[in-house]
MINU-124740 format. One record per atom (N, C-alpha, C, CB): y, x, z; residue in one letter. Coordinates in pm, whole numbers, padded with zeros to 5 digits, always signed. Atoms other than C-alpha are relative to their C-alpha. Glycine has a CB too. Example, Ala and Ser with C-alpha at 12.3 -4.5 7.8 and 13.67 -1.06 7.14 Angstrom:
// MINU-124740
-00119+00089+00000a/-00450+01230+00780a/+00120+00090+00000a/+00003-00099+00125a/-00119-00082-00006s/-00106+01367+00714s/+00109-00077+00073s/+00046+00041-00142s/
END
This chain:
// MINU-124740
+00119-00045+00074x/+10918-05851+08843x/-00008-00075-00134x/-00131-00023+00083x/+00005+00062+00132x/+10890-05916+08470x/-00134-00068-00023x/+00024+00104-00109x/+00124+00070+00035x/+10633-06141+08311x/-00106+00099-00042x/+00025-00102-00112x/+00097-00100+00046x/+10473-05836+08148x/-00061+00073+00119x/+00066+00100-00095x/+00051-00070-00118x/+10443-05662+08486x/-00097-00087+00078x/+00114+00045+00090x/+00089+00094-00070x/+10292-05970+08648x/-00131-00013-00074x/+00066-00137+00013x/+00122+00011+00080x/+10046-06001+08363x/-00087+00123+00015x/+00034-00023-00147x/+00074-00126-00014x/+09950-05634+08388x/-00067+00009+00137x/+00093+00119-00020x/+00058-00002-00135x/+09898-05662+08765x/-00118-00095+00011x/+00107-00035+00105x/+00108+00098-00002x/+09686-05972+08716x/-00124+00052-00072x/+00046-00132-00062x/+00111-00055+00075x/+09473-05799+08455x/-00072+00110+00077x/+00049+00055-00134x/+00062-00105-00082x/+09419-05499+08685x/-00083-00059+00112x/+00107+00093+00057x/+00073+00064-00109x/+09314-05731+08967x/-00132-00058-00051x/+00085-00111+00064x/+00122+00055+00058x/+09065-05907+08742x/-00097+00111-00035x/+00032-00085-00125x/+00085-00113+00033x/+08938-05571+08621x/-00070+00058+00121x/+00081+00108-00067x/+00059-00051-00123x/+08882-05451+08976x/-00109-00093+00052x/+00107+00020+00106x/+00102+00096-00042x/+08692-05769+09059x/-00125+00017-00085x/+00053-00144-00011x/+00114-00017+00089x/+08472-05720+08754x/-00078+00126+00035x/+00046+00006-00145x/+00065-00126-00038x/+08401-05358+08854x/-00076-00018+00130x/+00103+00113+00014x/+00066+00023-00128x/+08319-05469+09208x/-00132-00074-00018x/+00092-00078+00094x/+00122+00079+00019x/+08067-05730+09095x/-00105+00078-00079x/+00033-00131-00071x/+00096-00080+00076x/+07909-05493+08842x/-00064+00107+00088x/+00069+00066-00120x/+00053-00100-00092x/+07873-05221+09108x/-00091-00063+00104x/+00114+00076+00069x/+00083+00072-00097x/+07736-05475+09356x/-00136-00032-00061x/+00069-00129+00047x/+00125+00028+00071x/+07474-05576+09098x/-00091+00122-00001x/+00030-00045-00145x/+00080-00123+00005x/+07359-05214+09058x/-00050+00039+00139x/+00083+00115-00059x/+00039-00038-00136x/+07357-05148+09433x/-00110-00087+00057x/+00119-00005+00091x/+00102+00093-00051x/+07156-05457+09522x/-00136+00027-00065x/+00042-00146-00024x/+00127-00025+00069x/+06895-05384+09257x/-00062+00132+00043x/+00022+00000-00151x/+00053-00131-00040x/+06862-05018+09360x/-00067-00006+00137x/+00112+00105+00000x/+00061+00015-00134x/+06797-05107+09725x/-00130-00079-00010x/+00098-00069+00098x/+00120+00081+00020x/+06547-05366+09608x/-00115+00084-00054x/+00030-00117-00095x/+00105-00086+00054x/+06357-05092+09419x/-00083+00062+00112x/+00060+00109-00088x/+00070-00064-00113x/+06273-04921+09748x/-00094-00099+00067x/+00100+00056+00102x/+00084+00102-00065x/+06143-05244+09899x/-00122-00030-00086x/+00081-00130+00025x/+00113+00026+00091x/+05928-05308+09591x/-00104+00110+00012x/+00048-00013-00146x/+00094-00113-00011x/+05775-04959+09614x/-00080-00008+00130x/+00076+00133-00006x/+00069+00009-00128x/+05690-05015+09981x/-00103-00113+00001x/+00101-00021+00113x/+00090+00116+00001x/+05538-05360+09935x/-00114+00019-00098x/+00077-00127-00034x/+00100-00019+00105x/+05349-05248+09623x/-00117+00089+00044x/+00064+00061-00122x/+00113-00078-00050x/+05126-05026+09838x/-00124-00087+00017x/+00036+00067+00132x/+00116+00089-00016x/+04905-05333+09890x/+00003-00117-00098x/-00005-00053+00141x/-00013+00115+00089x/+05039-05611+09667x/+00043+00049-00138x/+00102-00104+00057x/-00030-00043+00137x/+05045-05569+09290x/+00143-00037-00037x/-00099-00064-00099x/-00138+00023+00041x/+05389-05544+09131x/+00018-00132-00073x/+00047+00113-00087x/-00008+00127+00072x/+05313-05846+08915x/+00012-00117+00099x/-00122-00019-00091x/-00008+00105-00102x/+05256-06063+09224x/+00133+00007+00074x/-00117+00012+00100x/-00131-00015-00063x/+05571-05920+09383x/+00107-00068-00085x/+00035+00150+00020x/-00094+00066+00090x/+05759-06043+09077x/+00000-00150+00022x/-00033+00032-00146x/+00010+00145-00021x/+05630-06396+09129x/+00068-00042+00130x/-00146-00044+00001x/-00059+00037-00128x/+05723-06408+09496x/+00150+00028+00001x/-00068+00076+00114x/-00142-00032+00003x/+06056-06240+09428x/+00082-00110-00066x/+00023+00129-00073x/-00076+00103+00071x/+06169-06499+09173x/-00012-00135+00070x/-00048-00011-00144x/+00017+00127-00072x/+06024-06787+09377x/+00091-00007+00122x/-00147-00019+00042x/-00089-00002-00115x/+06202-06688+09697x/+00146+00005-00043x/-00033+00120+00090x/-00136-00004+00050x/+06511-06609+09495x/+00050-00139-00037x/+00010+00091-00121x/-00036+00138+00037x/+06511-06964+09359x/+00024-00084+00125x/-00110-00064-00087x/-00013+00078-00123x/+06461-07110+09708x/+00127+00039+00077x/-00123+00020+00089x/-00124-00044-00065x/+06749-06900+09843x/+00121-00060-00071x/+00009+00154+00001x/-00114+00047+00079x/+06979-07011+09562x/+00016-00151+00004x/-00016+00046-00142x/-00003+00145+00017x/+06888-07381+09554x/+00093-00070+00099x/-00138-00055+00014x/-00090+00070-00092x/+07064-07496+09878x/+00148+00023-00032x/-00028+00043+00143x/-00139-00030+00035x/+07385-07317+09776x/+00041-00073-00126x/+00019+00151-00017x/-00030+00068+00126x/+07362-07469+09430x/+00022-00150+00022x/-00113+00022-00101x/-00009+00144-00023x/+07310-07823+09560x/+00128-00041+00072x/-00119-00047+00078x/-00128+00032-00065x/+07631-07801+09765x/+00108-00035-00102x/+00046+00118+00086x/-00094+00031+00107x/+07812-07823+09434x/-00036-00130-00072x/+00006+00115-00100x/+00041+00125+00061x/+07631-08145+09350x/-00101+00019-00111x/+00120-00071-00054x/+00102-00006+00104x/+07375-08230+09087x/+00057+00045-00135x/-00065-00135-00015x/-00061-00045+00124x/+07624-08131+08820x/-00037+00142-00038x/+00148-00012+00010x/+00037-00138+00031x/+07503-07772+08849x/-00120+00006-00095x/-00031+00078+00129x/+00115+00002+00090x/+07193-07878+08655x/+00038-00042-00141x/-00107-00094+00055x/-00042+00045+00132x/+07398-08008+08365x/+00019+00118-00095x/+00130-00081+00009x/-00016-00103+00102x/+07369-07794+08055x/-00038-00058-00136x/-00087+00123+00032x/+00035+00034+00137x/+07362-07835+07681x/-00073+00114-00069x/+00124-00037-00079x/+00061-00120+00057x/+07194-07498+07635x/-00131+00032+00074x/+00097+00121+00008x/+00125-00018-00073x/+06858-07551+07803x/-00091+00099-00069x/-00071-00134+00016x/+00085-00092+00074x/+06678-07362+07529x/+00039+00145+00022x/+00005-00033-00148x/-00046-00136-00025x/+06894-07053+07579x/-00037+00045+00140x/+00151+00011-00020x/+00040-00032-00137x/+06832-07068+07953x/-00150+00031+00008x/+00034-00117+00095x/+00144-00021-00003x/+06458-07093+07893x/-00037+00136-00059x/-00072-00112-00075x/+00029-00128+00063x/+06451-06797+07656x/+00044+00115+00091x/+00070+00011-00137x/-00048-00104-00090x/+06659-06591+07898x/-00093+00017+00120x/+00143-00032+00048x/+00091-00008-00113x/+06427-06678+08186x/-00130+00070-00035x/-00029-00138+00052x/+00126-00063+00042x/+06115-06578+07994x/+00020+00149-00028x/-00056-00070-00125x/-00028-00141+00031x/+06274-06255+07868x/+00020+00079+00130x/+00126+00012-00090x/-00025-00072-00124x/+06393-06161+08216x/-00125+00012+00085x/+00109-00069+00079x/+00127-00009-00072x/+06053-06240+08365x/-00081+00120-00050x/-00082-00130-00016x/+00071-00114+00056x/+05897-05988+08127x/+00068+00131+00043x/-00004-00010-00155x/-00073-00120-00039x/+06172-05736+08209x/-00032+00040+00144x/+00151-00022-00016x/+00027-00031-00140x/+06109-05763+08583x/-00146+00037+00021x/+00037-00119+00089x/+00141-00036-00010x/+05731-05756+08543x/-00023+00145-00040x/-00085-00093-00090x/+00018-00138+00046x/+05748-05433+08345x/+00073+00098+00092x/+00050+00017-00145x/-00081-00089-00084x/+06018-05285+08571x/-00066+00022+00136x/+00139-00058+00019x/+00064-00016-00130x/+05844-05353+08902x/-00126+00085-00010x/-00034-00137+00060x/+00120-00081+00020x/+05525-05205+08762x/+00037+00146-00025x/-00083-00056-00117x/-00045-00137+00029x/+05711-04899+08629x/+00043+00071+00128x/+00116-00001-00101x/-00048-00060-00124x/+05865-04841+08973x/-00114+00057+00084x/+00077-00101+00081x/+00115-00048-00077x/+05516-04792+09117x/-00069+00119-00067x/-00100-00113+00020x/+00069-00102+00078x/+05421-04537+08850x/+00084+00124-00028x/-00045-00059-00129x/-00087-00112+00031x/+05719-04299+08833x/+00108+00012+00108x/+00064-00016-00140x/-00106-00018-00098x/+05994-04149+09053x/+00118-00093-00025x/+00048+00144-00002x/-00111+00093+00012x/+06292-04373+09123x/+00112+00054-00089x/+00055-00033+00138x/-00108-00058+00081x/+06544-04131+08968x/-00035-00002-00148x/+00029+00144+00046x/+00042+00003+00141x/+06342-04106+08645x/+00015-00141-00056x/-00146+00049-00015x/-00010+00139+00043x/+06320-04483+08623x/+00146-00042-00016x/-00072-00093+00098x/-00142+00035+00006x/+06690-04521+08699x/+00068+00063-00120x/+00071+00042+00128x/-00061-00069+00113x/+06784-04264+08435x/-00034-00070-00132x/-00047+00146-00005x/+00039+00071+00121x/+06586-04444+08166x/+00066-00137-00007x/-00152-00015-00008x/-00063+00131-00003x/+06736-04773+08278x/+00145+00005-00049x/-00004-00057+00141x/-00136-00016+00050x/+07076-04631+08184x/+00011-00026-00150x/+00051+00140+00031x/-00003+00026+00144x/+06976-04680+07821x/+00032-00146-00031x/-00133+00038-00063x/-00025+00142+00023x/+07008-05056+07861x/+00143-00029-00043x/-00033-00078+00125x/-00137+00027+00044x/+07390-05051+07838x/+00024+00031-00147x/+00095+00079+00082x/-00020-00036+00141x/+07372-04877+07501x/-00062-00106-00091x/-00061+00139-00030x/+00062+00107+00079x/+07134-05140+07371x/+00083-00127+00007x/-00143-00027+00048x/-00086+00117-00014x/+07363-05410+07509x/+00120+00012-00093x/+00047-00016+00146x/-00115-00022+00088x/+07658-05257+07325x/-00038-00017-00147x/+00058+00140+00022x/+00047+00015+00138x/+07459-05231+07002x/-00030-00146-00030x/-00125+00086-00025x/+00030+00141+00019x/+07337-05586+07049x/+00125-00085-00008x/-00088-00050+00112x/-00125+00074+00004x/+07690-05709+07116x/+00065+00011-00137x/+00096+00050+00109x/-00054-00018+00135x/+07790-05567+06779x/-00067-00096-00097x/-00018+00146-00048x/+00077+00078+00096x/+07514-05749+06596x/+00007-00150+00028x/-00146+00045+00000x/+00017+00141-00034x/+07488-06077+06787x/+00127-00067+00053x/-00108-00014+00101x/-00121+00060-00056x/+07827-06127+06958x/+00124+00031-00082x/+00020+00048+00142x/-00111-00025+00091x/+08044-05998+06675x/+00104+00098+00050x/+00066-00127-00030x/-00095-00100-00047x/+08208-05715+06870x/+00011+00113-00102x/-00043+00056+00139x/-00023-00103+00101x/+08366-05458+06637x/-00010+00140+00062x/+00138-00019-00066x/+00018-00137-00047x/+08266-05093+06681x/+00019+00096-00117x/-00140+00020+00066x/-00028-00098+00104x/+08398-04798+06482x/-00100+00114+00000x/+00139+00054+00015x/+00095-00111+00014x/+08219-04478+06375x/-00009+00088+00125x/+00037+00084-00118x/+00005-00086-00119x/+08320-04286+06690x/-00087-00060+00110x/+00141+00025+00052x/+00086+00062-00101x/+08152-04539+06912x/-00147-00001-00043x/+00047-00143+00028x/+00137-00016+00047x/+07845-04529+06691x/-00052+00139+00035x/-00008-00024-00153x/+00040-00136-00040x/+07840-04153+06753x/-00030+00007+00149x/+00110+00100-00037x/+00025+00003-00144x/+07863-04222+07125x/-00136-00064+00029x/+00111-00077+00072x/+00131+00062-00017x/+07563-04454+07099x/-00111+00097-00036x/-00011-00127-00086x/+00099-00101+00037x/+07376-04178+06921x/-00016+00106+00107x/+00040+00065-00131x/+00008-00096-00111x/+07463-03935+07201x/-00083-00057+00114x/+00141+00038+00049x/+00078+00063-00106x/+07322-04183+07451x/-00148-00003-00032x/+00050-00140+00025x/+00140+00001+00041x/+07002-04218+07253x/-00061+00140+00013x/-00014-00051-00144x/+00047-00138-00015x/+06972-03837+07245x/-00023+00033+00148x/+00101+00099-00061x/+00020-00019-00144x/+07016-03838+07623x/-00132-00061+00047x/+00115-00061+00077x/+00129+00060-00034x/+06719-04072+07647x/-00115+00089-00039x/-00014-00134-00066x/+00104-00092+00044x/+06511-03827+07447x/-00009+00123+00091x/+00025+00043-00144x/+00001-00113-00092x/+06617-03546+07681x/-00076-00035+00128x/+00145+00044+00034x/+00070+00044-00122x/+06488-03748+07976x/-00150-00009-00025x/+00054-00136+00047x/+00143+00021+00029x/+06158-03836+07809x/-00066+00130-00048x/-00018-00109-00106x/+00049-00127+00056x/+06117-03501+07625x/-00133-00016-00073x/-00014+00105+00111x/+00126+00015+00075x/+05852-03618+07376x/-00037+00130-00069x/+00011-00114-00103x/+00048-00125+00057x/+05642-03328+07255x/-00003+00113+00099x/+00085+00038-00115x/-00002-00103-00105x/+05718-03125+07567x/-00076-00046+00125x/+00144+00035+00037x/+00079+00053-00109x/+05546-03354+07813x/-00059-00133-00044x/+00086-00017+00130x/+00065+00126+00035x/+05314-03651+07797x/+00085-00117+00046x/-00141-00009+00062x/-00074+00121-00035x/+05486-03988+07790x/-00094-00091+00077x/+00058-00071-00127x/+00089+00076-00086x/+05329-04173+08080x/+00013-00151-00025x/+00029+00031+00147x/-00003+00145+00013x/+05248-04543+08094x/+00122-00057+00072x/-00129-00063+00057x/-00119+00044-00072x/+05527-04582+08350x/+00125+00012-00084x/+00016+00078+00127x/-00115-00019+00088x/+05779-04443+08099x/+00005-00109-00107x/-00005+00139-00065x/+00004+00106+00101x/+05664-04687+07832x/+00042-00134+00059x/-00140-00011-00060x/-00040+00125-00065x/+05702-04973+08079x/+00150-00002+00027x/-00077-00019+00132x/-00144-00007-00024x/+06051-04853+08171x/+00079-00022-00129x/+00037+00137+00062x/-00067+00020+00129x/+06148-04840+07803x/-00008-00146-00043x/-00062+00090-00107x/+00012+00143+00031x/+06012-05193+07754x/+00099-00081+00083x/-00144-00049+00026x/-00097+00067-00087x/+06225-05300+08049x/+00140+00010-00057x/-00003+00060+00140x/-00133-00022+00058x/+06532-05151+07881x/+00026-00100-00112x/+00014+00144-00052x/-00017+00090+00115x/+06477-05358+07568x/+00016-00145+00047x/-00121+00010-00095x/-00006+00139-00046x/+06410-05688+07747x/+00122-00025+00088x/-00128-00037+00076x/-00119+00014-00083x/+06691-05626+07995x/+00125-00014-00086x/+00014+00119+00094x/-00115+00009+00090x/+06939-05572+07712x/+00008-00138-00064x/-00007+00108-00107x/+00002+00133+00060x/+06831-05895+07545x/+00046-00104+00102x/-00142-00035-00052x/-00036+00094-00105x/+06863-06080+07876x/+00150+00001+00027x/-00076+00031+00128x/-00142-00009-00031x/+07214-05950+07936x/+00088-00049-00115x/+00036+00143+00035x/-00073+00058+00112x/+07329-06042+07588x/-00002-00152+00007x/-00058+00047-00133x/+00009+00145-00020x/+07204-06395+07652x/+00089-00044+00115x/-00144-00042+00025x/-00085+00031-00115x/+07384-06388+07988x/+00147-00003-00041x/-00020+00102+00113x/-00137-00004+00048x/+07709-06292+07815x/+00031-00125-00082x/+00024+00127-00084x/-00019+00119+00080x/+07665-06577+07571x/+00014-00124+00089x/-00115-00018-00098x/-00004+00116-00090x/+07598-06826+07853x/+00126-00001+00086x/-00123+00001+00090x/-00117-00007-00088x/+07894-06701+08058x/+00121-00070-00061x/+00035+00146+00029x/-00113+00065+00065x/+08129-06853+07801x/+00003-00150+00024x/-00003+00028-00148x/+00007+00146-00013x/+08010-07209+07869x/-00062-00049+00131x/-00078-00056-00114x/+00073+00043-00119x/+07800-07215+08188x/+00057+00065+00126x/-00149+00035-00014x/-00044-00058-00127x/+07889-07162+08554x/-00101+00104+00047x/+00019-00112+00107x/+00089-00101-00055x/+07742-06871+08748x/-00124-00062+00061x/+00072+00085+00103x/+00111+00061-00073x/+07529-07096+08963x/-00099-00065-00095x/+00053-00104+00100x/+00090+00064+00098x/+07390-07295+08670x/-00085+00104-00072x/+00082-00082-00101x/+00073-00104+00074x/+07295-06979+08482x/-00109+00065+00085x/+00097+00106-00050x/+00099-00066-00086x/+07121-06812+08777x/-00108-00098+00041x/+00068+00058+00125x/+00097+00102-00039x/+06954-07139+08880x/-00107-00017-00106x/+00069-00133+00027x/+00097+00017+00109x/+06792-07189+08541x/-00076+00130-00028x/+00071-00047-00127x/+00068-00128+00018x/+06714-06818+08514x/-00121+00009+00092x/+00095+00117+00025x/+00109-00007-00098x/+06506-06829+08833x/-00106-00106-00028x/+00055-00017+00142x/+00094+00111+00021x/+06351-07167+08752x/-00097+00029-00115x/+00076-00129-00029x/+00087-00027+00114x/+06216-07054+08415x/-00083+00127+00019x/+00083+00011-00127x/+00077-00120-00025x/+06100-06718+08548x/-00125-00028+00083x/+00086+00103+00069x/+00111+00027-00093x/+05870-06873+08811x/-00132-00027-00070x/+00035-00118+00088x/+00129+00025+00064x/+05600-07021+08583x/-00054+00120-00078x/+00010-00118-00092x/+00045-00117+00075x/+05591-06709+08364x/-00059+00105+00093x/+00117+00061-00080x/+00050-00097-00096x/+05548-06483+08667x/-00127-00049+00069x/+00106+00032+00105x/+00118+00056-00067x/+05292-06719+08824x/-00126+00023-00083x/+00019-00151+00026x/+00116-00021+00087x/+05061-06694+08524x/-00048+00144+00009x/+00034-00036-00147x/+00037-00142-00007x/+05069-06314+08533x/-00057+00036+00136x/+00122+00088-00031x/+00044-00034-00136x/+05026-06299+08912x/-00140-00053+00032x/+00099-00055+00101x/+00130+00060-00030x/+04715-06518+08907x/-00117+00095-00026x/-00019-00126-00083x/+00108-00094+00032x/+04513-06226+08767x/-00014+00112+00103x/+00025+00060-00137x/+00005-00111-00097x/+04594-05987+09054x/+00030-00050+00142x/+00102+00111-00040x/-00048+00064-00123x/+04645-06226+09345x/-00071+00051+00126x/-00018-00149-00010x/+00047-00019-00137x/+04608-06127+09712x/+00100-00070+00090x/-00014+00154+00037x/-00091+00072-00090x/+04749-06322+10007x/+00079+00099+00085x/-00079-00097+00090x/-00083-00092-00081x/+05044-06143+10173x/-00015-00028+00150x/+00148-00013-00041x/-00006+00016-00145x/+05066-06086+10548x/+00136-00062+00035x/-00022+00138+00073x/-00130+00056-00040x/+05349-06254+10748x/+00116+00099-00020x/-00005-00042+00146x/-00106-00099+00019x/+05550-05929+10741x/+00031+00019-00147x/-00039+00134+00064x/-00021-00016+00144x/+05500-05896+10366x/+00075-00120-00058x/-00135+00017-00074x/-00075+00118+00044x/+05622-06253+10318x/+00150+00020+00026x/-00050-00128+00074x/-00140-00024-00034x/+05945-06149+10493x/+00065+00093-00102x/+00012+00059+00141x/-00056-00094+00096x/+05998-05852+10262x/+00008-00060-00140x/-00083+00127-00003x/-00004+00067+00129x/+05913-06061+09957x/+00119-00096-00007x/-00131-00076-00025x/-00117+00088-00005x/+06180-06309+10067x/+00128+00080-00017x/+00003-00079+00132x/-00117-00087+00016x/+06431-06022+10094x/+00017+00040-00146x/-00013+00127+00089x/-00006-00035+00143x/+06343-05915+09739x/+00057-00117-00079x/-00140+00038-00054x/-00051+00118+00069x/+06405-06271+09623x/+00149-00020+00022x/-00074-00123+00046x/-00143+00014-00030x/+06742-06284+09798x/+00082+00102-00078x/+00025+00015+00151x/-00072-00104+00074x/+06844-05955+09637x/+00005-00034-00150x/-00067+00136+00021x/+00001+00039+00141x/+06740-06083+09294x/+00106-00106-00029x/-00139-00052-00040x/-00097+00107+00021x/+06950-06399+09330x/+00143+00054+00010x/-00021-00112+00103x/-00135-00054-00019x/+07253-06214+09465x/+00038+00094-00114x/+00010+00073+00134x/-00027-00093+00107x/+07222-05946+09198x/+00035-00069-00130x/-00117+00090-00021x/-00027+00069+00126x/+07208-06186+08906x/+00127-00084+00008x/-00119-00088-00039x/-00127+00071-00015x/+07493-06393+09049x/+00116+00097-00021x/+00009-00065+00140x/-00105-00101+00018x/+07703-06075+09067x/+00013+00040-00147x/-00030+00125+00085x/-00003-00033+00142x/+07605-05992+08707x/+00075-00106-00080x/-00142+00015-00054x/-00066+00107+00074x/+07713-06332+08576x/+00149-00005+00031x/-00066-00134+00032x/-00142+00001-00038x/+08039-06314+08771x/+00075+00112-00071x/+00016+00013+00153x/-00066-00112+00066x/+08121-05971+08628x/+00018-00027-00149x/-00080+00129+00020x/-00008+00028+00143x/+08049-06091+08274x/+00106-00105-00031x/-00135-00045-00052x/-00106+00098+00022x/+08291-06380+08318x/+00138+00064+00009x/-00012-00113+00101x/-00129-00064-00023x/+08567-06138+08419x/+00032+00111-00101x/+00004+00057+00138x/-00024-00112+00091x/+08521-05862+08159x/-00105+00002-00109x/+00001+00133+00076x/+00093-00013+00112x/+08351-05770+07831x/-00122+00083+00041x/+00071+00065-00120x/+00123-00074-00023x/+07998-05634+07821x/+00025+00151-00007x/-00107-00040-00102x/-00017-00144+00022x/+08103-05295+07685x/+00082+00066+00109x/+00065+00024-00134x/-00088-00058-00100x/+08372-05242+07946x/-00069+00019+00134x/+00123-00086+00017x/+00066-00005-00131x/+08137-05300+08239x/-00118+00096+00005x/-00047-00136+00038x/+00125-00074+00000x/+07837-05098+08130x/+00006+00137+00069x/-00045+00019-00138x/+00000-00130-00068x/+07954-04754+08259x/-00021-00008+00150x/+00130+00071-00026x/+00018+00014-00144x/+07945-04892+08614x/-00148+00016+00037x/+00052-00138+00048x/+00144-00009-00029x/+07567-04894+08585x/-00048+00143+00023x/-00078-00061-00114x/+00043-00137-00024x/+07562-04512+08604x/-00030+00023+00148x/+00107+00098-00047x/+00027-00014-00144x/+07563-04560+08983x/-00148-00018+00033x/+00083-00102+00079x/+00143+00016-00026x/+07198-04656+08951x/-00072+00134+00007x/-00064-00086-00109x/+00062-00132-00005x/+07109-04294+08882x/+00023+00066+00135x/+00054+00090-00113x/-00032-00055-00132x/+07285-04187+09200x/-00080-00073+00108x/+00151-00011+00029x/+00080+00078-00094x/+07122-04469+09394x/-00147+00041-00006x/+00014-00151-00028x/+00142-00033+00016x/+06779-04388+09250x/-00034+00137+00053x/-00039-00009-00145x/+00025-00136-00048x/+06804-04016+09321x/+00008+00007+00152x/+00099+00099-00064x/-00019-00006-00145x/+06934-04066+09674x/-00108-00074+00076x/+00133-00057+00036x/+00102+00079-00069x/+06694-04339+09776x/-00139+00059-00021x/+00003-00146-00048x/+00130-00062+00026x/+06398-04167+09607x/-00021+00122+00087x/-00012+00038-00146x/+00011-00118-00086x/+06471-03847+09799x/-00017-00039+00146x/+00123+00091-00018x/+00000+00037-00142x/+06533-04019+10132x/-00131-00068+00042x/+00116-00093+00029x/+00117+00079-00039x/+06234-04256+10129x/-00132+00059-00050x/+00015-00140-00051x/+00126-00045+00060x/+05979-04082+09904x/-00005+00149-00027x/-00022-00075-00127x/-00007-00146+00018x/+06082-03713+09904x/-00011+00039-00148x/-00112+00069+00080x/+00002-00028+00143x/+06129-03725+09525x/+00126+00079-00039x/-00009-00133-00082x/-00113-00082+00044x/+06349-03455+09370x/+00002-00001-00153x/-00012+00148+00056x/-00005+00005+00147x/+06456-03524+09008x/+00026+00138-00059x/+00109-00097-00046x/-00023-00131+00063x/+06441-03226+08771x/+00132+00000-00075x/-00115+00035-00096x/-00131-00016+00060x/+06743-03093+08586x/+00016-00084-00126x/+00024+00146-00032x/-00010+00075+00124x/+06658-03278+08264x/+00038-00146+00025x/-00132+00007-00075x/-00040+00136-00035x/+06700-03613+08438x/+00152-00009+00009x/-00065-00045+00133x/-00146+00000-00015x/+07057-03519+08527x/+00070+00028-00132x/+00043+00103+00105x/-00061-00031+00129x/+07131-03370+08184x/-00003-00123-00091x/-00073+00118-00069x/+00011+00120+00083x/+06999-03674+07998x/+00085-00113+00053x/-00144-00045-00009x/-00082+00106-00060x/+07164-03911+08244x/+00147+00023-00025x/-00027-00008+00149x/-00141-00031+00024x/+07497-03731+08203x/+00039-00030-00144x/+00028+00147+00031x/-00027+00031+00140x/+07472-03765+07824x/+00016-00150-00021x/-00111+00055-00090x/-00007+00145+00013x/+07406-04136+07853x/+00127-00054+00065x/-00124-00067+00063x/-00120+00043-00069x/+07685-04180+08106x/+00124+00032-00081x/+00008+00065+00138x/-00113-00039+00084x/+07925-03990+07880x/+00016-00096-00117x/-00017+00144-00051x/-00004+00091+00115x/+07833-04213+07589x/+00053-00137+00041x/-00139-00014-00062x/-00044+00134-00042x/+07877-04539+07780x/+00145+00002+00047x/-00090-00053+00111x/-00139-00010-00045x/+08202-04418+07934x/+00095+00004-00118x/+00019+00125+00087x/-00086-00005+00118x/+08348-04333+07594x/+00009-00137-00065x/-00053+00104-00100x/+00000+00133+00061x/+08244-04669+07455x/+00091-00094+00078x/-00143-00058-00005x/-00082+00089-00082x/+08409-04847+07748x/+00149+00032-00015x/-00041+00011+00147x/-00142-00038+00013x/+08735-04648+07722x/+00055-00036-00138x/+00018+00150+00026x/-00043+00036+00135x/+08753-04700+07349x/+00022-00150-00011x/-00104+00047-00103x/-00014+00146+00001x/+08700-05071+07399x/+00129-00041+00070x/-00122-00068+00068x/-00120+00032-00074x/+08978-05081+07657x/+00126+00034-00080x/+00001+00073+00133x/-00114-00042+00081x/+09214-04891+07426x/+00027-00099-00113x/-00025+00140-00057x/-00017+00096+00109x/+09152-05135+07143x/+00056-00132+00052x/-00134-00024-00072x/-00053+00124-00057x/+09217-05432+07371x/+00149+00014+00031x/-00078-00039+00127x/-00141-00024-00031x/+09547-05277+07485x/+00086-00003-00127x/+00017+00134+00072x/-00072-00001+00127x/+09650-05220+07125x/+00016-00142-00055x/-00072+00089-00102x/
END
């Protein structure tokens, strides 16, 4: 076997690992959406956010400490803090949006985040993008308009919250990509959860109710899914570029439609699929173009 063949096989293996972790991230979050919707029947989504990040931190901490106190070492505490606050806002708006709109609709709008990440990577991470990929980004934005259909239907508060989530999620993931170059997965997720807790606690204090023992269990599951999901995200970002991984997130639309139908009898209309397909096409083209340029 030649050196070139060995290198190619190694690159494919790393690529498959990155795809696996990116898909795992989407799957864990989608299942968590259903749990949030169920628990939100009595507990406000803002309070669910607080318990989710708190339990997530408690789940992560023992695993982190097995690596020693060195996991707390960082020279980028400020970046971790900003990422934690941004992600806290993203989850607050997202959990609330999930209680106000069908899962498939929310998932379809969430597909816009990859396009914002790609655009942000151009501006802040110095990734080069040609005119054809700019056209692909425009197609994705048009797909978002097809989903929302402004002027043809009222834009609900849930939609606005979902769009806010897209913006804050994109910022968070760009910060995650930046941190992945210097920080370990465990350190990044540990600080992410730690800084999210106080931000979520302040918001939750305005809508607080005490959970039942069964609700505590489900809140702990949400926290575990959050920790595992963000660990998978950081791992995928260490193995591949932002742009190359983003098309994997299209599975969220499938997850959202399937879980929404199974648990809540929600049937997405045709415009959700049309807009989602446009966004998926755009992100797929961007990813393939990126891969082609790397090969060249």
